[in-house]
C-alpha positions in Angstrom: 121.5 100.5 114.2 120.7 104.0 115.5 119.6 106.4 112.7 118.4 109.6 114.3 117.0 111.2 117.4 114.5 113.9 118.2 113.5 115.4 121.5 114.1 112.2 123.5 112.8 109.8 120.8 114.9 107.8 118.5 114.7 105.8 115.2 116.6 102.6 114.7 116.9 99.9 112.0 117.5 96.3 112.5 117.8 94.3 109.3 115.1 95.9 107.1 112.9 96.7 110.1 112.4 100.3 111.4 111.9 100.7 115.1 110.8 104.1 116.5 111.4 104.4 120.3 109.3 107.1 122.1 109.1 108.3 125.7 107.6 111.0 127.8 104.1 112.5 127.8 101.7 111.5 125.0 102.1 114.9 123.5 105.9 114.6 123.6 105.8 111.1 122.1 103.5 112.5 119.3 106.1 115.2 118.5 108.9 112.6 118.4 106.9 110.3 116.2 105.8 112.9 113.7 109.4 114.0 113.2 111.1 110.5 113.1 108.7 108.8 110.7 107.6 111.8 108.6 108.6 110.3 105.3 106.6 107.1 106.0 103.6 109.1 107.2 103.6 111.1 104.0 103.9 108.0 101.9 100.9 106.3 103.6 98.9 109.4 103.1 99.8 109.6 99.4 98.8 105.9 99.1 95.4 106.7 100.6 94.8 109.5 98.2 95.7 107.3 95.3 93.3 104.6 96.5 90.5 107.1 97.2 90.7 108.3 93.6 87.2 109.9 93.5 85.8 112.7 95.7 83.2 110.2 97.1 85.9 107.6 98.1 87.9 110.3 99.7 84.9 111.5 101.6 84.2 108.0 102.8 87.7 107.5 104.1 87.6 110.8 105.8 84.3 109.9 107.4 85.7 106.6 108.7 88.8 108.3 110.0 86.8 110.9 112.0 84.4 108.2 113.4 87.4 106.3 114.7 89.1 109.3 116.1 85.8 110.5 117.7 86.1 107.8 120.3 89.8 108.2 121.0 90.9 108.8 124.7 92.5 112.1 125.5 96.0 110.7 125.8 95.9 109.6 122.1 94.4 112.9 121.1 97.4 114.6 122.7 99.6 112.2 120.7 98.0 113.3 117.4 98.3 117.0 118.4 102.0 116.5 118.9 102.5 114.6 115.7 100.7 117.3 113.7 103.3 119.8 114.8 106.3 117.9 113.4 105.0 115.5 110.7 104.1 118.1 108.0 100.5 116.6 108.0 97.5 118.2 109.6 95.7 116.4 112.4 92.8 115.5 110.0 95.3 114.1 107.5 96.9 112.1 110.3 93.4 110.8 111.2 93.1 109.5 107.7 96.5 107.8 107.8 95.4 106.2 111.1 92.4 104.7 109.3 94.4 103.1 106.4 93.4 99.5 107.3 89.8 100.5 107.7 89.7 102.0 104.2 89.6 98.4 102.9 89.3 96.0 105.8 89.8 92.8 103.8 92.8 91.4 105.6 93.3 87.7 106.5 95.6 86.1 109.0 96.8 82.8 110.4 98.4 82.0 113.8 99.9 79.1 115.7 101.2 78.9 119.2 103.0 75.9 120.6 104.2 75.0 124.1 104.4 72.0 126.4 104.5 68.7 124.4 104.5 70.6 121.1 107.5 72.9 121.6 111.2 72.1 121.8 111.5 74.7 124.6 109.5 77.7 125.7 106.2 78.8 124.1 106.6 80.1 120.6 103.9 82.0 118.7 103.8 82.5 114.9 101.5 84.9 113.0 101.0 85.7 109.3 99.3 89.0 108.2 97.7 88.7 104.8 96.6 91.8 102.8 97.8 92.0 99.3 96.2 95.4 98.7 98.7 97.0 101.2 101.8 95.8 99.3 102.6 99.4 98.1 103.1 100.5 101.7 105.1 97.4 102.9 108.2 99.7 103.4 106.1 101.8 105.8 105.7 99.0 108.3 107.5 99.7 111.5 107.7 98.8 115.2 106.6 101.6 117.5 107.8 101.4 121.1 105.9 103.6 123.6 107.2 104.5 127.1 104.3 106.6 128.4 104.6 108.3 131.8 102.8 106.4 134.5 101.9 103.4 132.3 103.6 100.1 131.2 105.9 100.3 128.2 104.6 98.5 125.1 105.1 98.2 121.3 103.0 97.8 118.3 103.7 96.4 114.8 101.9 98.0 111.9 101.9 100.7 109.2 103.3 104.2 110.0 100.5 106.3 111.4 98.4 103.5 112.9 98.0 104.5 116.5 96.1 101.4 117.6 97.0 97.7 118.0 96.9 94.8 115.5 100.0 93.3 116.9 101.4 94.3 120.3 103.8 93.3 123.1 104.3 94.9 126.6 107.0 94.9 129.2 105.2 92.1 131.1 105.8 89.8 128.2 102.2 89.7 127.0 101.8 89.4 123.2 98.6 89.9 121.3 97.5 89.9 117.7 94.3 90.3 115.7 92.7 88.1 113.0 89.7 89.0 110.9 86.7 87.0 112.1 84.1 88.5 109.6 83.5 85.3 107.7 81.8 84.0 110.8 80.1 86.9 112.6 79.5 89.3 109.7 81.2 92.3 108.1 79.5 95.2 109.9 81.5 97.6 112.0 80.0 99.5 114.9 81.5 103.0 114.5 79.4 104.2 117.3 81.7 102.3 119.7 85.3 102.8 120.4 87.4 100.8 117.9 88.5 97.4 119.3 92.0 98.1 118.0 92.1 101.2 120.2 90.9 99.2 123.2 93.6 96.7 122.6 96.3 99.4 122.4 95.2 100.8 125.8 95.1 97.3 127.2 98.8 96.9 126.5 99.6 99.8 128.7 97.9 98.4 131.8 97.7 94.5 131.5 100.0 92.9 134.0 99.0 89.3 133.3 96.5 87.0 131.7 94.0 87.6 134.4 93.9 91.3 133.4 93.4 90.2 129.7 90.6 87.9 130.6 88.8 90.5 132.6 89.2 93.0 129.7 87.4 90.6 127.3 84.6 89.8 129.8 83.9 93.5 130.2 84.5 95.0 126.8 82.3 94.9 123.7 83.9 94.5 120.3 82.9 96.9 117.5 83.5 94.3 114.8 84.0 90.5 114.2 87.6 89.6 115.1 89.7 86.9 116.8 92.4 87.9 119.2 95.3 85.7 120.1 97.1 86.4 123.4 100.2 84.7 124.9 102.5 85.0 127.8 105.4 82.7 128.7 103.2 79.8 129.7 100.2 79.6 127.4 98.2 81.1 124.5 94.5 81.9 124.3 92.1 82.7 121.5 89.2 85.1 122.0 86.5 85.1 119.4 85.2 88.6 119.9 82.3 90.4 118.2 79.3 92.6 119.0 77.4 89.6 120.1 79.9 88.7 122.9 83.1 86.7 123.3 84.1 83.0 123.6 87.4 81.6 124.5 88.2 79.1 121.7 91.7 77.9 122.5 90.1 74.8 124.0 89.2 73.8 120.4 92.9 73.3 119.6 94.9 70.3 121.0 96.4 70.9 124.4 99.7 72.7 124.0 98.7 74.5 120.8 96.5 77.4 119.9 95.4 77.8 116.2 93.5 80.7 114.5 92.6 81.6 111.0 89.5 83.6 110.0 86.4 81.8 111.3 85.0 81.1 114.7 85.3 77.5 116.0 83.7 77.6 119.5 80.6 75.4 119.4 78.5 78.0 121.3 78.3 80.3 118.3 75.2 80.0 116.1 77.2 80.9 112.9 77.5 78.4 110.0 80.8 77.1 108.9 81.9 79.6 106.2 82.5 78.7 102.5 86.2 78.0 102.3 86.8 79.6 98.8 84.7 82.7 99.7 86.5 83.1 103.0 90.2 83.2 102.0 90.6 79.4 102.5 90.2 79.8 106.2 89.3 76.2 106.7 92.2 74.9 104.6 94.7 77.1 106.4 93.5 75.9 109.8 93.7 72.3 108.7 97.2 72.8 107.3 98.4 74.5 110.6 97.0 71.6 112.6 98.7 69.0 110.4 102.1 70.8 110.6 101.8 71.1 114.4 101.3 67.4 114.6 104.1 66.6 112.1 106.6 68.7 114.2 105.2 67.9 117.6 107.9 68.3 120.2 110.2 70.0 117.7 108.7 73.5 117.4 111.1 76.3 118.3 111.5 79.7 116.7 113.3 78.5 113.7 110.8 75.7 113.0 107.9 78.2 113.5 109.4 80.5 110.9 109.4 77.5 108.5 105.9 76.5 109.3 104.5 80.1 108.8 106.4 80.3 105.5 105.0 77.1 104.1 102.5 78.0 101.2 98.9 76.8 101.2 99.7 74.7 98.1 102.4 72.9 100.1 100.3 72.2 103.1 101.0 75.4 105.1 99.2 78.7 106.1 101.1 81.2 103.9 98.6 82.7 101.5 100.8 83.5 98.5 100.8 86.3 97.3 98.7 87.8 100.1 100.9 87.2 103.1 102.6 90.6 103.6 104.5 90.1 106.8 105.1 87.5 109.4 105.9 87.5 113.2 107.4 84.9 115.5 107.5 85.7 119.2 109.1 83.8 122.1 108.0 85.6 125.3 110.3 83.6 127.6 113.3 84.9 125.6 111.9 88.4 125.1 112.4 87.8 121.4 110.4 89.0 118.3 111.3 87.9 114.8 109.8 89.8 111.8 109.8 89.1 108.1 108.4 91.3 105.3 107.7 88.8 102.5 108.8 91.1 99.7 111.3 93.1 101.7 113.1 92.3 104.9 114.1 88.7 105.6 113.7 87.3 109.1 115.1 89.8 111.6 115.5 89.0 115.3 114.8 91.8 117.8 115.8 91.6 121.4 112.8 93.2 123.1 114.8 93.8 126.4 116.7 96.5 124.6 113.5 98.5 123.7 111.1 97.7 126.5 113.6 97.9 129.3 112.8 94.3 130.4 115.1 93.0 133.1 
């Protein structure tokens, strides 16, 4: 459902999911974005001010925000300049909104991809995002679609004001998502490097295939301890990526599956197995995902994946009640994304051909 338009951009709503569709130069897209999601940007900024309830905390958030922005490429700086003209927030305030997840980076995630012998049809990818502390801004989650001049079209899923990638999909049917890997490789963040989430965003606008993705990870250093899941129509891969390097860990899952929670599983790493209870039950969630993949081997389609990702830990699944804030299921072959906000919108199916101009 179309809601409103501004200078070539448009805002839509499908089910309970907002979708903002942008096109043009990065400056023009910034102006469109600032106008179309102004209420959500203001709400996320108010949420940050409430969390940073002392001058010291506010100063810390502002410092993180400027460290992140300090490494942004010029095209994204142009975007922020445009957004500041139409959003009612200053550029520095928008920088703070952009850093909302970095103000408290204690988010947990689970993922399962199934294809080949494990799927009932094409590859299907499920992902849970767990972060209870962000429940007050669940209504500010949105899908942002970018059509930048001279680059591939791509979208991201995240909070209003996040101009980086935690979940992304591009017109070449490449999907990627980020899990926290800090229980394995440590909780330090290298703010002297460009944020990995920014690197991933820019990757979406140029990656034509999995070879491009693989080359990116071989050549790019991460600024923190994370795990990236990537899928196309044929396969899914897992990149355990930190300041010490990168390992492809999808080989540690049964052939035809790719599983991720919040710890590294490639045997080349020197890191000990994390304590399950101190690391958001990462071992239990991975074990549960594995068991469900085996139980439903050969039967996993989008509907089954939704059920798997919705199964609570206590019932043998990965859903970390009450921390699971939203869930995604993607079928690249069908250009389909399904999204559920666990205390808001129920599963909503989105035809990505409509927004990414996929033919």
